[in-house]
C-alpha positions as CSV (number, residue, x, y, z in Angstrom):
1,M,-5.4,-62.4,-14.2
2,K,-3.7,-64.0,-17.1
3,K,-6.2,-62.4,-19.7
4,Y,-5.7,-58.9,-18.1
5,F,-1.8,-59.5,-18.5
6,V,-1.9,-60.3,-21.9
7,Y,-4.3,-57.5,-22.6
8,F,-1.8,-55.0,-20.9
9,V,1.2,-56.4,-22.9
10,C,-0.7,-55.9,-26.3
11,V,-1.7,-52.4,-25.6
12,A,1.6,-51.5,-24.4
13,G,3.3,-53.0,-27.2
14,L,1.1,-51.0,-29.7
15,L,1.8,-47.7,-28.2
16,I,5.4,-48.3,-28.0
17,S,5.7,-49.4,-31.6
18,G,3.6,-46.7,-32.7
19,A,5.4,-43.9,-30.8
20,C,8.8,-45.1,-32.1
21,L,7.9,-44.8,-35.6
22,K,9.1,-41.6,-37.3
23,G,6.4,-39.2,-37.8
24,R,3.8,-41.1,-36.0
25,L,1.7,-39.8,-33.1
26,P,0.7,-41.5,-30.1
27,S,-3.2,-42.9,-30.6
28,D,-4.7,-40.3,-27.9
29,I,-3.3,-37.2,-29.9
30,V,-5.8,-36.1,-32.6
31,L,-4.4,-34.1,-35.5
32,P,-5.5,-30.4,-35.7
33,I,-9.0,-29.7,-37.2
34,S,-8.7,-26.6,-39.5
35,H,-11.3,-25.2,-41.5
36,I,-11.7,-22.2,-44.0
37,D,-13.0,-18.8,-42.6
38,S,-15.7,-18.0,-45.1
39,T,-16.6,-14.7,-43.5
40,F,-13.1,-13.6,-43.4
41,L,-12.5,-14.6,-46.9
42,T,-15.1,-12.3,-48.3
43,Y,-13.1,-9.6,-46.8
44,F,-10.3,-10.0,-49.6
45,Q,-12.8,-10.3,-52.3
46,Q,-12.7,-6.6,-53.2
47,T,-14.2,-5.7,-56.7
48,S,-12.1,-2.4,-56.2
49,G,-8.7,-1.2,-54.9
50,V,-6.9,-4.5,-54.3
51,T,-8.8,-7.1,-56.2
52,A,-6.3,-10.0,-55.6
53,A,-2.8,-10.1,-54.6
54,E,0.1,-12.3,-53.0
55,G,-0.1,-13.3,-49.4
56,T,-0.8,-11.0,-46.7
57,T,0.7,-9.7,-43.4
58,S,-0.9,-7.6,-41.0
59,L,-0.4,-4.9,-38.1
60,T,-2.8,-3.3,-35.8
61,L,-2.2,0.2,-35.5
62,S,-2.6,2.3,-32.5
63,D,-6.0,3.9,-33.6
64,G,-7.5,0.5,-34.1
65,R,-7.1,0.2,-37.8
66,V,-5.2,-2.8,-39.5
67,L,-2.5,-2.3,-41.9
68,W,-2.5,-5.2,-44.6
69,L,0.6,-5.4,-46.6
70,F,0.7,-7.4,-49.8
71,G,3.3,-8.4,-52.5
72,S,2.4,-8.4,-56.3
73,A,-1.4,-7.2,-56.4
74,H,-4.0,-6.3,-58.9
75,L,-5.4,-3.1,-58.4
76,N,-9.0,-1.8,-59.7
77,D,-9.0,-4.4,-62.6
78,Y,-12.1,-6.4,-61.6
79,V,-14.6,-6.6,-64.7
80,S,-18.0,-6.6,-63.1
81,A,-19.7,-8.2,-66.3
82,T,-17.4,-11.3,-66.3
83,G,-16.1,-11.3,-62.6
84,M,-12.6,-11.7,-63.9
85,I,-9.5,-9.8,-63.5
86,S,-6.3,-9.1,-65.7
87,C,-3.9,-12.0,-66.2
88,T,-1.0,-10.0,-64.9
89,P,-0.8,-7.7,-61.6
90,N,0.1,-4.3,-62.3
91,V,1.8,-3.3,-59.1
92,H,4.6,-5.0,-57.3
93,N,3.4,-4.3,-53.9
94,A,0.1,-3.0,-52.2
95,A,-1.3,-2.0,-48.8
96,M,-4.5,-1.3,-47.6
97,T,-6.4,-0.9,-44.0
98,S,-9.3,-2.0,-42.4
99,N,-11.5,-0.5,-39.8
100,S,-13.7,-2.1,-37.1
101,S,-16.4,-3.1,-39.7
102,F,-13.8,-4.3,-42.2
103,A,-14.2,-1.6,-44.7
104,M,-11.2,-1.6,-46.7
105,T,-9.1,1.4,-47.9
106,T,-6.5,0.9,-50.6
107,L,-3.4,3.2,-50.0
108,N,-1.6,2.9,-53.2
109,V,-1.5,6.0,-55.4
110,G,-3.2,5.4,-58.6
111,T,-1.2,2.1,-60.3
112,N,2.1,2.9,-58.2
113,D,3.7,0.4,-56.1
114,F,3.0,1.3,-52.2
115,I,6.5,1.3,-51.4
116,L,8.5,2.8,-54.1
117,S,11.8,1.4,-55.5
118,N,14.9,3.6,-55.2
119,E,16.8,1.6,-58.1
120,A,15.6,1.2,-61.6
121,G,14.6,-2.3,-62.5
122,T,13.9,-3.4,-58.8
123,W,11.2,-3.5,-56.5
124,F,10.3,-4.4,-52.9
125,A,8.1,-7.3,-51.3
126,P,6.9,-6.2,-48.1
127,L,7.4,-8.5,-45.2
128,H,6.1,-7.4,-41.8
129,A,5.8,-4.1,-39.9
130,Y,5.8,-2.3,-36.3
131,Q,4.8,1.0,-35.4
132,Y,6.5,3.5,-33.0
133,A,4.9,6.7,-32.0
134,D,3.9,8.6,-35.4
135,T,6.1,6.2,-37.8
136,V,5.3,2.8,-39.2
137,F,8.3,0.8,-40.0
138,V,7.8,-1.7,-43.0
139,F,10.5,-4.5,-43.5
140,A,10.9,-5.5,-47.2
141,K,13.0,-7.5,-49.6
142,K,14.4,-6.0,-52.6
143,M,13.6,-7.9,-55.8
144,G,14.5,-7.8,-59.5
145,G,18.1,-7.8,-59.3
146,P,20.9,-10.3,-58.4
147,Q,20.3,-12.1,-54.9
148,N,19.7,-9.6,-52.4
149,T,21.0,-10.0,-48.7
150,R,20.5,-6.5,-47.2
151,T,17.8,-5.8,-44.8
152,Y,15.4,-2.7,-46.3
153,V,12.9,-0.7,-43.9
154,A,10.4,1.7,-45.2
155,K,9.2,4.4,-43.1
156,L,5.6,5.4,-43.3
157,H,4.0,8.4,-41.6
158,F,1.2,7.8,-39.2
159,P,-1.7,8.3,-39.2
160,D,-1.9,9.1,-42.8
161,L,0.6,6.3,-43.8
162,Q,2.1,8.2,-46.4
163,Y,5.6,7.0,-47.5
164,L,8.5,8.7,-46.3
165,Q,11.8,6.7,-47.2
166,I,13.6,3.6,-47.2
167,D,16.7,2.6,-45.5
168,S,18.9,-0.5,-45.6
169,F,21.4,-2.5,-43.5
170,S,23.9,-5.2,-44.2
171,F,23.9,-8.0,-41.5
172,N,25.8,-10.9,-42.6
173,N,23.8,-11.8,-45.8
174,T,20.8,-12.1,-43.8
175,N,17.3,-10.7,-44.6
176,Y,15.6,-9.4,-41.4
177,G,11.8,-8.7,-40.8
178,Y,9.9,-11.5,-42.1
179,T,8.3,-11.5,-38.8
180,C,8.8,-8.7,-36.1
181,F,7.2,-7.6,-32.9
182,T,7.8,-5.2,-30.0
183,D,8.2,-5.4,-26.1
184,T,7.4,-2.0,-24.8
185,A,8.4,-3.2,-21.2
186,K,11.9,-4.1,-22.3
187,G,11.9,-1.4,-25.3
188,F,13.0,-3.5,-28.1
189,C,11.8,-4.4,-31.5
190,Y,12.5,-8.2,-32.3
191,V,13.0,-9.6,-35.7
192,Y,13.3,-12.8,-37.6
193,G,15.6,-13.2,-40.6
194,L,16.7,-15.6,-43.1
195,Y,20.3,-16.2,-44.3
196,Q,20.6,-16.0,-48.2
197,P,16.9,-17.4,-48.5
198,D,16.2,-20.0,-51.1
199,I,12.5,-20.8,-52.0
200,Q,13.2,-24.3,-52.8
201,S,15.2,-25.4,-49.8
202,N,15.6,-25.2,-46.1
203,N,16.8,-21.8,-44.7
204,L,18.5,-20.8,-41.3
205,L,16.4,-18.8,-39.3
206,Y,18.0,-15.9,-37.1
207,F,16.8,-13.7,-34.4
208,A,17.8,-10.2,-33.6
209,R,16.7,-7.0,-31.6
210,F,17.2,-3.3,-31.7
211,P,15.8,-0.2,-29.7
212,M,12.2,0.2,-30.7
213,N,12.6,3.9,-30.8
214,S,15.8,4.0,-32.6
215,L,16.0,1.7,-35.7
216,H,19.7,3.0,-36.4
217,D,21.0,2.3,-33.0
218,T,22.8,-0.9,-32.2
219,W,21.4,-4.1,-33.2
220,Q,22.1,-7.2,-31.1
221,F,21.9,-10.8,-32.5
222,Y,20.9,-14.0,-30.7
223,S,23.4,-16.7,-30.0
224,T,22.5,-19.6,-27.9
225,D,21.3,-17.8,-24.7
226,L,23.5,-14.8,-25.3
227,W,23.0,-11.3,-27.3
228,V,26.0,-10.5,-29.6
229,N,26.8,-7.2,-31.2
230,L,28.3,-8.8,-34.5
231,P,25.7,-10.2,-37.0
232,S,28.4,-12.8,-37.9
233,Q,28.4,-14.3,-34.2
234,A,24.6,-15.1,-34.6
235,E,23.5,-18.7,-34.2
236,A,20.5,-20.0,-36.2
237,I,17.4,-20.9,-34.0
238,T,16.1,-23.4,-36.4
239,Q,15.6,-24.0,-40.2
240,V,12.4,-23.4,-42.2
241,P,11.4,-24.4,-45.7
242,G,11.7,-21.6,-48.4
243,E,10.7,-18.2,-47.1
244,N,7.4,-19.9,-45.7
245,F,7.2,-19.1,-42.0
246,S,5.5,-17.0,-39.5
247,I,6.1,-16.6,-35.7
248,R,3.6,-14.7,-33.6
249,Q,3.1,-14.7,-29.9
250,V,-0.3,-15.8,-28.9
251,K,-1.1,-15.5,-25.3
252,N,1.7,-17.2,-23.5
253,K,3.3,-19.2,-26.4
254,Y,5.1,-18.3,-29.6
255,I,3.7,-20.2,-32.5
256,L,5.9,-20.9,-35.5
257,L,4.0,-21.9,-38.7
258,T,5.8,-23.3,-41.5
259,Q,4.7,-24.3,-45.2
260,A,6.3,-26.9,-47.5
261,A,8.8,-25.3,-49.9
262,G,8.2,-25.3,-53.7
263,K,6.3,-22.2,-54.8
264,T,5.0,-24.1,-57.7
265,C,1.7,-26.0,-58.6
266,N,1.3,-29.5,-56.7
267,K,3.9,-28.6,-54.0
268,G,3.7,-26.6,-50.8
269,T,0.4,-27.9,-49.8
270,E,1.3,-28.9,-46.2
271,I,1.3,-26.1,-43.2
272,Y,2.7,-27.3,-39.9
273,S,2.8,-25.8,-36.5
274,Q,5.2,-25.7,-33.4
275,T,5.1,-23.8,-30.2
276,S,7.7,-22.3,-27.9
277,A,7.7,-20.8,-24.4
278,N,10.4,-18.3,-25.8
279,P,10.7,-16.3,-28.9
280,W,14.0,-18.1,-30.0
281,G,12.7,-21.5,-29.3
282,T,13.2,-24.4,-28.8
283,F,10.1,-25.1,-31.0
284,L,8.3,-28.2,-30.1
285,N,4.8,-30.0,-30.7
286,Y,5.7,-30.3,-34.5
287,Q,2.7,-31.4,-36.3
288,L,0.7,-31.2,-39.5
289,M,-2.1,-28.5,-39.0
290,H,-3.5,-28.3,-42.4
291,T,-3.5,-29.6,-46.0
292,I,-4.3,-27.3,-48.7
293,T,-7.1,-28.8,-50.7
294,D,-7.7,-26.3,-53.6
295,R,-7.6,-28.0,-56.7
296,L,-8.6,-27.7,-60.5
297,D,-8.8,-30.9,-62.5
298,S,-6.8,-32.6,-59.5
299,V,-4.0,-30.1,-59.8
300,S,-3.2,-28.0,-56.7
301,P,-2.4,-24.2,-57.3
302,V,0.8,-22.3,-56.3
303,T,0.5,-21.5,-52.7
304,Y,3.0,-20.0,-50.2
305,G,3.7,-17.3,-47.6
306,V,1.6,-19.0,-44.5
307,T,1.0,-16.1,-41.9
308,L,-0.6,-16.0,-38.7
309,H,-2.7,-13.1,-37.4
310,P,-3.2,-13.4,-33.5
311,Q,-5.2,-10.1,-33.3
312,F,-8.1,-12.0,-34.8
313,L,-8.4,-14.9,-32.1
314,N,-12.2,-15.5,-32.1
315,A,-14.6,-16.5,-29.6
316,D,-14.0,-20.2,-30.1
317,N,-10.1,-19.5,-29.3
318,E,-9.2,-20.1,-33.0
319,V,-6.6,-18.2,-34.7
320,L,-6.6,-16.7,-38.0
321,I,-4.3,-18.0,-40.6
322,T,-3.7,-16.9,-44.4
323,Y,-1.5,-18.4,-47.2
324,A,-1.1,-16.9,-50.8
325,M,-2.6,-18.5,-54.1
326,N,-0.6,-17.7,-57.1
327,G,-2.7,-19.6,-59.8
328,Y,-2.3,-23.0,-61.4
329,S,0.1,-22.1,-64.1
330,P,2.2,-23.9,-65.7
331,C,0.5,-27.0,-64.9
332,I,-2.9,-25.5,-66.1
333,P,-3.0,-22.2,-68.0
334,T,-6.1,-20.4,-67.0
335,C,-5.5,-16.9,-68.6
336,S,-7.9,-16.6,-71.6
337,G,-8.1,-13.5,-73.6
338,G,-6.0,-11.4,-71.0
339,Y,-8.4,-12.3,-68.3
340,D,-8.4,-14.7,-65.4
341,N,-10.4,-16.0,-62.3
342,P,-9.6,-13.5,-59.3
343,D,-10.2,-16.4,-56.9
344,Y,-7.1,-18.1,-58.2
345,Y,-5.0,-15.2,-56.8
346,R,-6.6,-14.2,-53.7
347,V,-5.8,-14.6,-49.8
348,K,-7.0,-17.8,-48.3
349,T,-8.3,-17.4,-44.7
350,L,-8.0,-20.4,-42.2
351,R,-9.0,-21.3,-38.7
352,V,-7.6,-23.6,-36.2
353,G,-8.1,-23.8,-32.5
354,L,-5.3,-23.0,-30.0
355,K,-5.7,-26.5,-28.1
356,K,-5.4,-28.1,-31.5
357,I,-1.9,-26.4,-32.1
358,D,-0.8,-27.0,-28.4
359,P,-3.0,-28.8,-25.9
360,A,-1.3,-26.8,-23.0
361,Y,-3.1,-23.8,-24.3
362,K,-6.1,-23.0,-22.1
């Protein structure tokens, strides 16, 4: 009996001491196992149209096509003889659609930005999008000038996805639209925004909604179990590193992905996951989901923009996740003679099982 008592005390002591250490997990919890989806990776290895681009967000349209939105991109610059692309992107933003066979169609006209700027010397970085009837609304952040804290929304006509116009809103220095989703039962579009976002530090994350059939109607802002009408009365639901986050509903939970801040080589290699029963949180089950292992001479590339694409949940109950690569410079200059390796600038695709993100998933 004494032997069994000593054994029990030792095991209990180990479990308690391990669980009390910051960042440690009980021994019966296994960290998520993620892997590259090589099949999906090939869909973004185009030799015409969008040959390489910063990050991507996606929206499944009502006709079954998927709209893919990119930041700075390379268009039609792939050199077949060498397998290289130009060192410099030739558009500030790009878009393409994929059909059920994953045939890609680039939407930019010539070498023009897909979302056109309404002011000289500035351009737009697409965030996320939603569709209502014959209009697709694309949230975007204005770049190129002084720090921008307005929310911009470009309108596209559906189904041809022709650019129509862009509107802007001022909401207490907060950029909304990094993630958005609609609830047809309640009639709202919900959006997440960052207050004066800084790519190098933590940023406050806010949550808002507006009638999905009227973007210009009254917006409401989440404030600790209440919806308020003044953006200044909103309360942050959490903090996220840099602009690296993505929130999507998968089955009965909301998954928050974050990526370490940095946006420079040798930083930002850790991707984390959390879950919540509600879109405003509280987000729990914080854990390291993936460590980016891309390397060139022991140097990791510039990576950022982790994004979840729940519509591509596979038969193994694994979600699709992407992150952006933007080369190894300045740590390792790779541009030579005006050309560079396209794979240093292409989207990377990951798979991770839902039960690895949250054991409560079925």
